Every structure is written in C-alpha cells, then in structure tokens.
Phi, psi and omega in degrees: 000156181298153184289342182216149178266358180270111183296340183266354181286148177296148179295145173291137180256137179228130175257130173249128179247109183123124183254032174271188182304318179296314180293320179295320177292320175301316179301315183298312181297316180295319179295317177299332179277001174102004181277154170272115189249131169245125178253124180257133182223131182290336180270180181275358178205161179261165175076018185296314181289329175300315179293319178298317180299334183264009183301325180250025183112119187284106181270093187293313183198196183226152189271348189302157180304146190301321178302318176290322178302314181295330181292345181289340185272138174258112175219161178301141184302326184289344179245011181305313180296322179294320180294317181299318179300321177301314182292318185293332180290323174231085194266179181305322178295322179295321180294321177295319180296317179300314177302317180298322176299332179272007176088014183245112176280152180240161177220166183246130176230110182054039179090337181283136178261118188229151173294146175298141179300150177246122181054037178079004183236143178278110185233143176270332191302320181299320180293314179295318178298319179292321179300316180292326175299315178297317181299317178293323177295330177279357175092011178295130179259136182255124176250094185272163184053038175247106180269121185289132183239348179167176176211139184262185183295336181268005179083009180286127180271146176237146182222152169259116180247090180053047178092353182250133178279127183237141180244151180209136178237128180224171179290327180210157180225139173245123176268123181214061187268004178080183180266228182234009179269160182046058184300336176302337178275351178114346181271078186258001177073008181292344178300336182299321180298319182298316183285319182294327177293338174269011176083013179269125184287130178233130173285139180303138178287135179232150180293133178226156186047065183214167175290159177241144187263145171210162181264103180282146168301144181302316181296325177299312181295326178299329184271322195227006180304125179093352182275153181270153164255106190269139172050056179248171177241141174246148180229129173223118176052042178083355177266135181244148180216134183249155174144206184245140172242166175236133174279114181251174180298335184257343183164235185235138182225141175145160182310318182302319180281332173304313187293337180264006181304315181301321178290322179293322184297334183269358181272135177292324177232083184298140171204160183228144177255132179254133170251107183285344181226067187292344181267357181234129181281170187298319182298317180293324176294321180296320179293320177290327181286333180077217183225064178290149182260347177202173180059046186297318179296312177305316182288326176295320179294320182285313189272335182252003178058045174286142177284167182295326181290318178297320181294321178294320176300317179296331187271325192247346181297138180296146178081003178248136177072179001295140185288140186248345184204158177298321180299320181297316184285327177295320177299320178290323179299324181276338181207077179272105185272128179235122175285146184241139179269342180154172178285165174295161180303147181311314183299340180270347184289156175288321180216182177225150172259168185091176181140200180299127178299139182297332180297340181273355186242143172269184185300341185266006186067025175267137175290124184299322182276354181226075181307135181090357180249124183242163181225152184204168177069214186287358172289340178276158185274079175217168181214157181198154177282170170291170179114015179106345183287328179295308180297318180302316180298323179289318180293318183295316179290322176295325177297314181294310181301319179296319180292316181286339173293343177291341182078185178087000000 
C-alpha cells in the first residue's frame, strides 16, 4: 500500500544499492508500495549474478516441505526464529507465484524448482527480461556504473560514477550489495569496510558452497585428477551428505561437500570421512569380498565394483596400506578419512557466509545505527546450500527490506 494516504504529499523516495535478486526484489516491492525508487548498481547492467546462477538452469527454490526447507539454512541459533519468519513471509510458493505473474512457468525436478525451458533450453534471460520490464513500468530508475563509496550522518549516499563523485539523499535506503563470491559480477564485499568504519559489526566473509583443499600424492593425481566419486556419502561431525564428488588437483569438489561447509568451517583441523558404498553395510561388503590373501585393492575394485577414483584413494593415500586383511580394507571403504587444509578462495565460491551481524539489525532489517537504512541478501550473516535455498533467501530478505523501506 502507498506510504501515505495524502494524495498531495510528496512520494516517499527509496534508494536501492545493488542490482542482484535481493535488490531487484526490494525495488519491486517498494515501487509497488508507491515509492519513487532509484536502483544504484556498480556494474553496467543488473542481474549479473542472477544470470551466472542460471547458466546450468535457474534453480529458483526447492519444493520440500517448509519445516525441512528451513532447516537447510545456517544462522545463529538466537536469530533462527527471525530468519524463519523472513522466509515464511515470502516463501517458495510465493516465489513460484511471482515467477508465474511474470509469464514464466516453473516445474520441479528432484525437488528443484526451475523455469520451464524456452525453445528446448534452460534460460534465465526471459525471467530477468520480464522482471526488468515490470520494474521500469513501475517507474524504477536505474543508475548504472554507480559504485557505492559511503554514507554520512544524514543518510546521504556517495557514489563513484566513472570517476565523478555523486551524492544522493532519499527517505530510505536498502543495501543489497551481495557477499564476496563471484566478484566479477560486482559482489566483491568492499561494502564491509564502509560499514565497519561506521562502527557496524560485520562477520568476516568466508567461502561457502565451494571445493575443499587437500594435498594429494602426485601419483594419485596422475591416475584420477578430474574423475568422479559416484554415489558416495560424506560424514563430518556426525552430519552426512550423499551424492557425487570430483577429485581435483587441489582437493574435492561437488554438492555433498558444499552442504557440509558450515560444519567444516568450525573445525580447527577439518577432515571428512568418505563412505564409498553407503548402501551396503560393512558385513555385507566383507561377505562379497571374500577372503583374498593379496591384491586387496584390485579385488575390492573387481568384487565390490569400486570406481577408479575410489580405488586410487585406497591405494595412494598416505598412511593407508599395505593392506593386510579384507576387514581392514572394508573398514577403509566405509570410513576413508581425508584431512582438509581449508576451502577454496572466496572469489571461486558459489556463495559466501558471514556479513552484517544480526545484533546490528532490528526486526525490520534496519541498521540500528543508521535509521532508515535496511539490508538484505548475502550482506546478512546467513548461509545455505545450493539447490534453490540461496536465491530464496535473497528474494525473501529483499522482499522484507523493500516493504519496510516504505515506512509506516
């Protein structure tokens, strides 16, 4: 609804900084509420990260029941209820309805919610194009190549516009500058310095949904670099994750280890246990393997149908073997422990954890030290796996910030 019931009163002005999903949604909601919205973007176009996310099919959200859906998010326990309320207000069903309003139907594949293919291809551009048409029809103004450089005590924003300093003052501001991953799209995390200089606490940005590094033996890489570990289970601190991994020159890459990132990041000496045969218990494996007296890896590969990557790990990982019994190698097949040195660099990550501390925000996502300034998206301190949860979190928080920027 409009910010004022007086038709002669000036329209409320709202500045949005950041042209990703959170910022675009905030702009849409504020404009629909009657505000005059200006969206500032440091790059030459908006939606760049949105387009990158959709290169292999835009996973908007996930179909699973909401209680299970909410459990996928990693946030501090003391703000769990606050975060859940943000998602529930603009939930997966709302996001699908929003896409349909823009003329884009969605379908479900293994729980993932994706736009229907256009001309046989999974594309993000039709949704983004229709979205931008709607925003322009709502009167949203786009100020491109405006890199945010600061905010003063009166809430006046400053930008670098191709070498020229520009100032802007509005009734409310929504910060939606993203995290620190994929900096080529504009989300380079430099906003943290601006806020910390204002005394606002920000948790350091950390790589999330990324590969993890370990030091492989040279011979191992010669045999299996780039090969998959198919249908395995990973265990970290009692948490399990299923799927496929890839052995890379630097370590392990793939969705199962992405999902375990929050548990790995809090470990002083991170390590992961791989179960190469998660659907078969140790006793059944032992029965199938029989009682070979030598060539245990060779026999395990033949009789247990181990893939080449798993076999090479059993053969070349330091401190393993030479194997002396069938029981010993079965124990390793069910719990192959691999020490990890750390995550891949933040710019390579799909997303980032960390951001503005929740203690700096009120229930409306307004910065307590900067009245009239709200924050949304990956600038907030939350984390989620791939599979639709990341975009849903950005849309939901952007929706709330945009509504609250209307005031009242």
